Kinemage of the C-alpha trace (Angstrom):
@kinemage 1
@onewidth
@group {chain A} dominant
@subgroup {mainchain}
@vectorlist {calphas} color= white
{ca met a 1} P -25.295 17.771 32.538
{ca asp a 2} L -24.216 16.084 29.293
{ca asp a 3} L -24.005 19.505 27.593
{ca asp a 4} L -21.588 20.755 30.259
{ca lys a 5} L -19.389 17.662 29.849
{ca lys a 6} L -19.337 18.115 26.052
{ca lys a 7} L -18.398 21.808 26.396
{ca thr a 8} L -15.516 20.905 28.714
{ca glu a 9} L -14.278 18.196 26.301
{ca asp a 10} L -14.540 20.630 23.368
{ca gln a 11} L -12.553 23.265 25.287
{ca glu a 12} L -9.863 20.724 26.180
{ca leu a 13} L -9.688 19.578 22.570
{ca ser a 14} L -9.456 23.146 21.326
{ca ala a 15} L -6.645 23.880 23.787
{ca ala a 16} L -4.779 20.726 22.680
{ca asp a 17} L -5.256 21.629 18.994
{ca ala a 18} L -3.996 25.162 19.592
{ca his a 19} L -0.954 23.858 21.458
{ca leu a 20} L -0.143 21.363 18.668
{ca ile a 21} L -0.502 24.042 16.012
{ca glu a 22} L 1.803 26.354 17.944
{ca leu a 23} L 4.447 23.646 18.401
{ca ile a 24} L 4.299 22.593 14.746
{ca ser a 25} L 4.413 26.216 13.551
{ca asn a 26} L 7.692 26.702 15.387
{ca met a 27} L 9.320 23.611 13.866
{ca pro a 28} L 11.722 23.847 10.919
{ca ile a 29} L 10.266 22.571 7.652
{ca his a 30} L 12.404 19.394 7.600
{ca ala a 31} L 11.181 18.507 11.102
{ca arg a 32} L 7.575 19.039 9.964
{ca gln a 33} L 8.127 16.694 7.021
{ca glu a 34} L 9.627 14.048 9.321
{ca leu a 35} L 6.659 14.425 11.674
{ca ile a 36} L 4.200 13.984 8.812
{ca lys a 37} L 5.948 10.798 7.677
{ca glu a 38} L 6.068 9.456 11.235
{ca leu a 39} L 2.364 10.154 11.803
{ca glu a 40} L 1.386 8.631 8.448
{ca asp a 41} L 3.428 5.517 9.187
{ca lys a 42} L 1.970 5.199 12.667
{ca tyr a 43} L -1.685 5.855 11.868
{ca ser a 44} L -2.079 4.360 8.410
{ca lys a 45} L -0.750 0.870 9.206
{ca gly a 46} L -2.962 -1.756 7.653
{ca lys a 47} L -4.776 0.779 5.514
{ca arg a 48} L -4.443 0.398 1.793
{ca lys a 49} L -3.407 3.351 -0.293
{ca ser a 50} L -5.734 2.341 -3.093
{ca val a 51} L -8.783 0.162 -3.636
{ca arg a 52} L -8.259 -3.440 -4.676
{ca val a 53} L -10.608 -4.850 -7.287
{ca asp a 54} L -11.265 -8.502 -8.035
{ca tyr a 55} L -9.377 -9.482 -11.171
{ca phe a 56} L -8.950 -13.122 -12.181
{ca lys a 57} L -6.220 -13.429 -14.782
{ca asp a 58} L -3.109 -15.543 -15.182
{ca val a 59} L 0.281 -14.044 -14.411
{ca asp a 60} L 3.771 -15.246 -15.254
{ca phe a 61} L 6.396 -14.260 -12.727
{ca ala a 62} L 9.990 -14.892 -11.836
{ca thr a 63} L 11.748 -14.789 -8.510
{ca gln a 64} L 15.171 -16.142 -7.569
{ca his a 65} L 15.912 -17.204 -11.145
{ca gln a 66} L 12.847 -19.452 -11.431
{ca val a 67} L 9.750 -18.896 -13.550
{ca tyr a 68} L 6.241 -19.590 -12.227
{ca arg a 69} L 2.638 -19.196 -13.305
{ca gly a 70} L -0.124 -18.085 -10.993
{ca phe a 71} L -3.491 -16.400 -10.978
{ca ile a 72} L -4.158 -12.813 -9.999
{ca gln a 73} L -6.954 -12.674 -7.413
{ca asn a 74} L -7.164 -8.896 -7.080
{ca ile a 75} L -5.214 -5.836 -8.162
{ca ser a 76} L -4.766 -2.177 -7.257
{ca asp a 77} L -2.562 0.709 -8.292
{ca his a 78} L 0.023 -0.420 -5.734
{ca gly a 79} L 0.001 -4.201 -5.897
{ca met a 80} L -1.793 -7.480 -6.393
{ca leu a 81} L -2.672 -10.770 -4.736
{ca ile a 82} L -1.439 -13.884 -6.537
{ca glu a 83} L -2.495 -17.498 -5.981
{ca thr a 84} L 0.069 -20.122 -6.997
{ca arg a 85} L 2.078 -23.126 -5.904
{ca gly a 86} L 5.539 -22.717 -4.502
{ca asp a 87} L 7.450 -21.653 -1.451
{ca phe a 88} L 7.721 -17.878 -1.234
{ca ser a 89} L 8.678 -15.482 1.530
{ca thr a 90} L 8.287 -11.809 2.314
{ca gly a 91} L 11.009 -9.605 0.930
{ca gln a 92} L 11.529 -11.635 -2.238
{ca lys a 93} L 11.890 -9.539 -5.378
{ca ile a 94} L 9.543 -10.524 -8.187
{ca thr a 95} L 9.068 -9.650 -11.851
{ca met a 96} L 5.584 -10.214 -13.302
{ca thr a 97} L 4.068 -10.184 -16.773
{ca phe a 98} L 0.290 -9.809 -17.028
{ca val a 99} L -2.523 -8.103 -18.926
{ca leu a 100} L -3.880 -4.892 -17.438
{ca pro a 101} L -7.546 -4.815 -16.412
{ca his a 102} L -9.909 -3.522 -19.120
{ca ser a 103} L -7.108 -3.653 -21.673
{ca asp a 104} L -5.266 -5.979 -24.007
{ca glu a 105} L -1.985 -4.375 -22.976
{ca gln a 106} L 0.520 -6.776 -21.490
{ca val a 107} L 2.885 -5.182 -18.988
{ca lys a 108} L 6.003 -6.204 -17.135
{ca met a 109} L 6.218 -4.993 -13.532
{ca ser a 110} L 8.656 -5.550 -10.732
{ca gly a 111} L 7.760 -5.704 -7.081
{ca glu a 112} L 8.325 -7.270 -3.716
{ca ile a 113} L 6.408 -9.953 -1.848
{ca val a 114} L 5.018 -8.260 1.245
{ca arg a 115} L 2.718 -10.946 2.665
{ca val a 116} L 2.442 -14.730 2.300
{ca ser a 117} L -0.560 -16.803 3.342
{ca pro a 118} L -0.621 -20.538 4.027
{ca glu a 119} L -3.359 -20.967 1.391
{ca gly a 120} L -0.837 -20.522 -1.443
{ca lys a 121} L -1.375 -16.803 -1.944
{ca phe a 122} L 0.987 -13.885 -1.642
{ca ala a 123} L 0.670 -10.112 -1.884
{ca val a 124} L 3.011 -8.085 -4.045
{ca lys a 125} L 3.759 -4.388 -3.733
{ca phe a 126} L 4.707 -2.897 -7.099
{ca his a 127} L 7.951 -1.001 -7.476
{ca ala a 128} L 7.511 2.289 -9.289
{ca glu a 129} L 9.311 2.148 -12.607
{ca glu a 130} L 11.214 5.213 -13.698
{ca gly a 131} L 8.720 7.367 -15.542
{ca asp a 132} L 5.781 5.315 -14.215
{ca asp a 133} L 4.391 6.066 -10.793
{ca glu a 134} L 1.860 3.238 -10.677
{ca val a 135} L -0.133 0.782 -12.731
{ca glu a 136} L -3.420 2.370 -13.701
{ca asn a 137} L -6.697 0.514 -13.353
{ca lys a 138} L -8.443 1.510 -16.536
């Protein structure tokens, strides 16, 4: 009985897949690209694009014409988590200076605060610099 139910579900899935493929095949390329972006936005919410690694290092940063010092808690190719004192909010632009992991190279990156926690931490999403796609974890 379970085998019959599975076969029916598989047939329904195959029919749905075939119908989706047919619809997508008939779409203009720009509509396909919009659909891809929409589906990625909808189904990848809350999922990180890259792995964060623990990294405890000091960071100097500036936002709204004030300079601060904090401590990096973790870092990825796309951003970092900073612990510090101060009143920050999502959407604030930030410029940071810090040493890359596994390197003595000090870099200056710009980004945007994307999440603030009541524990004095905030998450930053890096802005891609012209010529640089992302910070590399070496």
